[in-house]
C-alpha positions in Angstrom: -61.4 32.3 -63.7 -58.5 34.5 -62.9 -55.1 33.2 -63.4 -52.8 33.1 -60.5 -49.6 34.8 -61.2 -46.8 32.3 -61.5 -44.0 32.6 -59.1 -40.7 31.7 -60.4 -38.8 29.2 -58.3 -35.2 29.9 -58.0 -32.8 27.2 -57.3 -29.8 27.9 -55.0 -26.8 26.7 -56.9 -24.4 27.6 -54.0 -25.0 25.1 -51.2 -23.0 25.8 -48.0 -22.8 28.2 -45.1 -23.1 31.9 -45.5 -20.5 34.1 -44.0 -22.8 35.1 -41.1 -23.5 31.4 -40.3 -19.8 30.6 -40.3 -18.9 33.5 -38.1 -21.6 32.6 -35.5 -20.6 28.9 -35.5 -16.9 29.9 -35.0 -17.8 32.2 -32.1 -19.9 29.5 -30.4 -17.1 26.9 -30.8 -14.5 29.3 -29.6 -16.6 30.2 -26.5 -17.2 26.5 -25.7 -13.6 25.7 -26.2 -12.4 28.5 -23.9 -14.6 27.2 -21.2 -13.8 23.5 -21.6 -10.1 23.6 -22.3 -8.9 24.8 -18.9 -11.0 22.1 -17.2 -9.6 19.5 -19.5 -6.0 20.5 -18.7 -6.7 20.6 -14.9 -8.2 17.1 -15.1 -5.2 15.9 -17.1 -2.8 17.3 -14.5 -4.9 15.8 -11.7 -4.7 12.4 -13.3 -1.0 12.6 -13.7 -0.6 13.8 -10.1 -2.8 10.8 -8.8 -0.6 8.4 -10.8 2.6 9.8 -9.4 1.2 9.6 -5.8 0.4 6.0 -6.4 3.9 5.3 -7.6 5.5 7.1 -4.7 3.3 5.4 -2.2 4.5 2.0 -3.4 8.2 2.8 -2.7 8.3 2.9 1.2 7.0 -0.7 1.5 9.8 -1.8 -0.9 12.4 0.0 1.3 10.9 -1.6 4.4 10.9 -5.0 2.8 14.6 -4.5 1.8 15.5 -3.6 5.4 13.6 -6.6 6.7 15.3 -8.9 4.3 18.9 -7.6 4.6 19.0 -5.7 7.9 20.6 -2.8 6.0 19.3 0.4 4.5 19.3 0.6 0.7 21.4 3.2 -1.0 20.9 2.2 -4.7 17.9 1.5 -6.9 19.6 -1.8 -7.8 19.3 -2.9 -4.1 15.6 -2.1 -4.1 15.3 -4.1 -7.4 16.3 -7.2 -5.5 12.9 -6.9 -3.7 10.8 -5.3 -6.5 11.9 -3.4 -9.5 11.0 0.3 -9.6 10.3 0.9 -13.2 11.2 3.9 -15.4 10.5 4.5 -19.1 13.8 2.8 -19.8 13.3 -0.3 -17.6 14.2 -0.8 -14.0 15.8 2.1 -12.1 19.5 1.9 -11.6 22.2 3.9 -9.8 22.1 5.8 -6.4 18.8 6.5 -4.8 19.6 10.2 -5.0 19.8 9.9 -8.8 16.6 11.3 -10.4 14.5 8.8 -12.3 11.6 9.5 -14.6 8.6 7.5 -13.5 7.0 5.3 -16.2 4.6 7.0 -18.6 5.0 10.2 -16.6 6.2 13.8 -16.7 7.5 13.4 -13.2 11.1 12.8 -11.9 11.6 11.2 -8.6 14.6 11.4 -6.2 15.1 9.9 -2.8 17.2 11.4 0.0 18.2 9.7 3.2 18.0 8.1 5.5 18.6 11.2 7.5 17.7 10.4 11.2 16.0 7.2 9.9 13.8 9.2 7.5 13.8 8.8 3.7 12.4 11.8 1.8 10.9 11.2 -1.7 10.4 14.2 -4.0 8.7 14.2 -7.4 8.7 17.3 -9.6 7.3 17.8 -13.0 10.0 17.8 -15.7 8.3 20.8 -17.4 8.4 22.8 -14.2 12.1 22.1 -13.6 13.0 23.0 -17.1 11.1 26.3 -16.6 13.2 26.9 -13.5 16.5 26.4 -15.3 15.4 28.6 -18.2 17.4 31.8 -19.0 14.1 33.7 -19.5 12.9 34.5 -16.0 9.6 35.8 -17.3 8.4 32.3 -18.3 7.6 31.0 -14.8 6.0 32.8 -11.9 7.9 31.9 -8.7 4.6 31.4 -6.9 3.6 28.8 -9.5 6.9 27.0 -9.5 6.5 23.2 -8.9 2.8 23.7 -8.5 2.1 20.0 -9.0 5.0 18.6 -6.9 4.7 15.6 -4.6 6.8 15.1 -1.5 6.7 12.1 0.9 8.7 10.9 3.8 9.1 7.4 5.4 10.5 6.8 8.9 12.2 3.4 8.9 12.4 3.3 12.7 8.7 3.6 13.5 7.0 3.1 10.0 5.4 6.6 10.0 4.9 8.1 6.5 3.3 11.2 5.1 2.6 12.3 1.5 1.7 15.9 0.4 1.1 17.4 -3.0 0.9 21.0 -4.2 3.4 23.9 -4.5 6.8 22.5 -3.4 7.8 25.5 -1.4 4.5 25.2 0.6 4.6 21.5 1.3 8.3 21.1 2.0 8.2 21.8 5.7 4.7 20.3 6.4 5.7 16.6 6.3 5.4 14.7 9.6 7.2 11.4 9.8 8.0 11.8 13.5 
């Protein structure tokens, strides 16, 4: 009988990925990340926007309740706190209504103007956007993207009408209808 030639088994003493495998894996992860990351950021911004809308929607009933209870229009956050506290990261809001407050667990600041002709106007802008606007480097923010995630609302104390809009602040500013 003929002998089969013996093949020598070689043992790989260097376990791990080859350079080619590592480069391909990195390219795949990079491609998936570049697709997923913008969607993740948009969803995060959308969630923060929904939360600030809910917070803003809760303030007109507080103003209405204060007017019903006292017969006067509120001018400070402290007066509104006698009905229900409007919370910030540092506790209940204090000071004039026109003083900006940072909403709890949020990147949004809220200010209230009014009443002008029986209408209160509530404006929430992202702190990041406002900081970009005040920056010395004008190349940082595109004027068309300024306050892209702003929220503006109005509340008419004489007839109870209210409206809430979100988007680019310059586009939504004049579209509110609280007739």
